[in-house]
N, C-alpha and C positions, 0 to 999 in steps of 0.2 A: 540851955540854948535859947536865945531870943527868937522872936518870930521872924525877923529879917534874916538872921543867920540860918535858921531852919529852912526857910524858903530858898535861900541861896544854895544851901547844901543839897536840897532836893533837886533843884535845877541843874546843879553840877552833876549829880549822879545820873539824872535823866540824859543829859547831853553826852556824858562819857559812855553810858550804856548804849545809847542810840548809835554812837560812832564806833562801837565795837571795842572800845578801850577798857571796858569793865565787864567781865563775864558774870559776876555775881553782885548785882546792885544792892541787895540786902546786906551782904557782907561788907561792901564798901561803905554803906551808910552806917552800919554798926561800928566800924572802925573810926569813922568821923565822929560819932557820938562819944566813943571812948577818948579820943584825942581832945575833944571839947571839954570833957569832964576833967581831964588832966591839965587843961590850959595850954595844950599844944596844937590846937587847930588853927591853921592859918589859911583860910579860904582865899584870901587875896592872891596868894601864890598860884592858885589853880585857875584863875580867870585871866 
């Protein structure tokens, strides 16, 4: 994951957790890292 992608992912996790949309931010971030490793992470869909 590049620096910009990692920063965007962290910001997304923070926003979703703050809004009550994500109960487990560490699990959500872990899944994002797994998807990125598999080439299946599409952050642009989440913003």
